[in-house]
N, C-alpha and C positions, 0 to 999 in steps of 0.2 A: 530398449523397450521398458517403459515404466508401468509395470503392472501393479495396481493398487489393491491391497487386501486388508481386511479388518480383523483384529483379534480382541476387540473390546467387548466385554460382557455387559449388556445393558439391563436395566430393570425391566420387569415384565409389564404388560398392559394392566395386570391386576393391581400393581402398585399405583399406577396413575388413576385408575378407577376408584381405588380406595381413598386417595387424597381428595379427588374431585367430590366424592360422596360426602366426605367429612366437611369439606369447605361449603358445600351446598347446605348441609344441615345446620352448621354454625351460623351462616348468613341468615337462614330462615328463622332460627331461634332468636337472634338479636333483633331482627327486623320487627318481630311481633311485640317486643317490649322496649324498643329503642327510646321512645319518649319517656319511659319511666326510669331509665338508667341515669345515674349520676355521671358527671364529667369524668371522674376517675374510672368508672366502669366502662364508659364509652371508649376511653383511651386504651384500656386493657383489651376490649373487643377488637379495636382497630389493629393492635399489635398481633393479636391471635390470628386474625384473618390475613394480615400481611405475611406472617411466618408460613402459613399454609400455602399462600400463593407462591412464596419463594421456594418452598419445597416442591410444589407442582412444576415450577419452571426448570427444575433440575432433572426431571424425568423425561427422557426422549419420547417423542410421539410415535416412534416406530422402532422395530428391532432389526438392525442390520445383520444380525446373526441368524435370521430366519432362513433356513435352508431352502425354502420354497421360493424365495425372492432372490433371483440372480440377474444381473445385467452386465452388458459389455458395450463399451464405447471405443471406437477405433478412429484415429486421426492420422493421416499421412501427409507429409510434404516432401516431395522428391524421395530421397533415400532415408529420411528420418520418419519414424512413426512412434506412436504411443498408444497403448491399449489400457483403458480404465476398466477395472473389474469390480463389481460388487459380488463378493463371494469369499471363499476361503483361500488360504495360501495353496492348498492342494489344487484348487481350480486353476490358479495361475500357473502352477507347474505343468498341469495337463495342457493348457493352452500353449505354453512355451515348447512343449515336446511334440505337439500334434503336427500332423502333416497338412492340416488346414492352412497354416500360414504359408507354406511353400506352394501348395497346389492352388488354393483359391485366391490368396492375396499376392502370390508371386514374390514372396519375401524370403531372402536368404539370411539366416540369422547367424551372427557371430556370438558364440557362447560367452566370450569374455565381455562383450559390450551389451549383451542382452541381460537386463537386470530386472529383478522383482523388488519393487519398492513399496513399503507400507505407506498408506495415504497420509499418515501423520508426518512422514518425512518429505523431503523435497526431491522431485524428479526433474531433471533438466531436459527441456525440449525446446528446440529452436531458440536457444538463448534465454528462455524464460524458466523460472523455477515454478513448478506446479505442485500444489499441496492441497489438502482438505482441512479447512479450519475447524477447530473444536472450541466452541465458546457458548456458554449459557447466558451471555449478556443479552438483554432484551431491548426492544425498541417499541415505543407506544405509537400505534397507528392513528389515523384521523378520527377513529371512533373511540379512542381512549383505551383500546385493548392492547395489552402487552403481548408481543410476539418475539420468539427467538428467531431472528433473521440471519444470524451469523454462524449458526451451528451446522456442521457437516456441509459447508459450502465450498465448492472448488475455487481456488484462488490462483491467479497469475501474479508472479512477483518478479521484480527487477533484481537480479543477483547483484549484490554489492561489489563483488570482484570484477564485474563487467566494466562499470564506470571507473573503478580504481585502476584497472589494467589500461583502459583508454587514456587516462591522465598520465600514466607512466610511459606509455608508448609514444605519445606526442610531446613528452618532456615538459608538461605543464605543471608537474608536481614532483617533489622528491621526498623521500622518507629519511628522516634523520637516523643514521645508523646506531646512535647511542640511545636517544630517547624514544625512537620510533614515531616521533611526531611528523605529521604530514604538513608540508609547506608548499604553497604555490610559488613557482619560479618563472622567470621570463623564458621565452621560447626563442632560442638563437636562430632557428630555421626561418623565423618570420622577420628578423631584424631588417632585411633588405627590401621587404615589401612596403608598399605605401600604406598610409593610415586606413584607407577604405578596405584594402585587402586584408589587413590584420583584423579589422572589425568583422568583415564578412566571413573570414575563416573561422573565427570563434563562434559567430552566429550559426553558421552552417553545421558545425560540429555539435553544438548544443541542440539545435533543432532536429538534426538527423537522429541523434540518440533518442530524443523524446518521441519523435514520430514512430519509431519502431516499438518503443516500450509504453506508449500511451494507453494501451489496453490493461496494463498492470494495476492491481489493486493498490500497490504502493508507488505508483508513478511519481508521487510528490517527492520521493526520496532523491529524484534526479536534481532537485534544487541544490543538493550537496555538490553534485558534479558542476552545476552552473557556478556555484560559489568559487570553486578552485579555478575554473575557466576564466571567470571575471577578473579575479585578482592576478592571475597569470598574465592576462591581457594588459592590465594596468602596468605591471612590471615590465612587459615587453615594450610598451610605449616609452616607459621611463628609460630603459636600457637603450632604445633606439635614439633617443634625443639626449642621452647622458644627463638626466635630471632625476628628480624625485617623483614618487607616486603622487605625493601631495600636490606638486605643481602641475602634473599631468591632469589630475582631476579638476583642478581649478581652471585649467585651460579648456578642457573638452566637455565638461558637464554643462548641460542646458536645462535649467529648472530642475536640477537634482538628478538628471538622467544623462548617462554617458552617450555621446553622439559624435559623429564625424561630419563636418561640413565639406562639401565638394561642389565643383562647378560643372554644369552641363550646358548644352546649346540653349536650353530653355531658361537657364539661369541657375542660381545657387540652390542646392538641395541639401537635405540632412538625412543621414542614415543612423538609426538608433541601435543601441545594444539590446540584445534579446530581453523581452519582458512580457512574453505571452503566458508565462506560468507553466505548471506541470499538472494540470487537472486531468484526472482519469477520464478516458473516453468511454462513455456509457451508451452511446447511440448504437442502433442496430448496424452491424457491419455488412456492407454490400461489396460484391466483387468489383475490383478496380477502384476502390475508394482512394482518391488522390491524397487524402490527409493521413493515410496510414502506410508506412513503408513495409514491404514484404521482406526486405533485407535492410540491415543497418546501412544507412547512406550518410556517412559523415565525411564525405570528400571535401577537402579544403582547397582553396585557391592557392596556387603556387606562383612564385615570382616569375614574371615574364619580362621580355625586353621592353614591353610597353606596359606601364602601370595601369591599374584599374581606374584610377582617377583620370589619367590621360585618355583612356578609352572613353570615359564618360563625357569628356569635353567634346568628343567627336560625334556623340549620339544626338 
């Protein structure tokens, strides 16, 4: 259970009102005499206003330590659940100890696995890392007004160890024991597969991991996973045909993209290596959305008595 609590002391509303009042007065003062100012005085006025704006943007618009403001969010998937709490650590301890979880939510807690995690740390839930971002960086909206859109915002993140573990499991990468450097390697388990099976295996594994983690704020980091998968695939083709990666790329690339040509009943076809990108999915999620996997689906095609290319010729 990832219970999030806050221990940060924020400036009061009086601080914000004081800076806003000062900014209002300075703007009004300079506006009345702007045409009479020299360029040097105007530049000094701009700097003064800019500094006050900068100070104002560092002051939170609310106080999360307000004892009267408490919230709880509960999410459950099968036996896994997470509870988000706006409140104190003591509030979280009370929730953890209360009979409400057992009686109302029918949850049996393991004291070893039930954790209270501060929102600035990462809580692992269903393979995602969940945290609350703290940033005073601003973004200008269409009306030219600066807003802090990234502060105290909940984030879903792809854990780095997830895709690293996947690469090691399928033996697409090795770690140099001396330097610690990561290197893509050929996959011996795929050497007896035909060209289309090797390509489709890599495509399905890349696509499967992305479809599960496409909701993450840092989904783009899966491009690192794709990089190792891609060069592991090149080395697998090279090992299969006992040649170099350079010669494999020269043979298989079409207009700069790696592809496998194969024959079907309808004639020759081309299957391309994955190039759909890793853009974060921002649309509203609906139940049964076929583009989002509820579980990681990275099943790969295994060698069979009849190759995938041979099967394609019969279709």
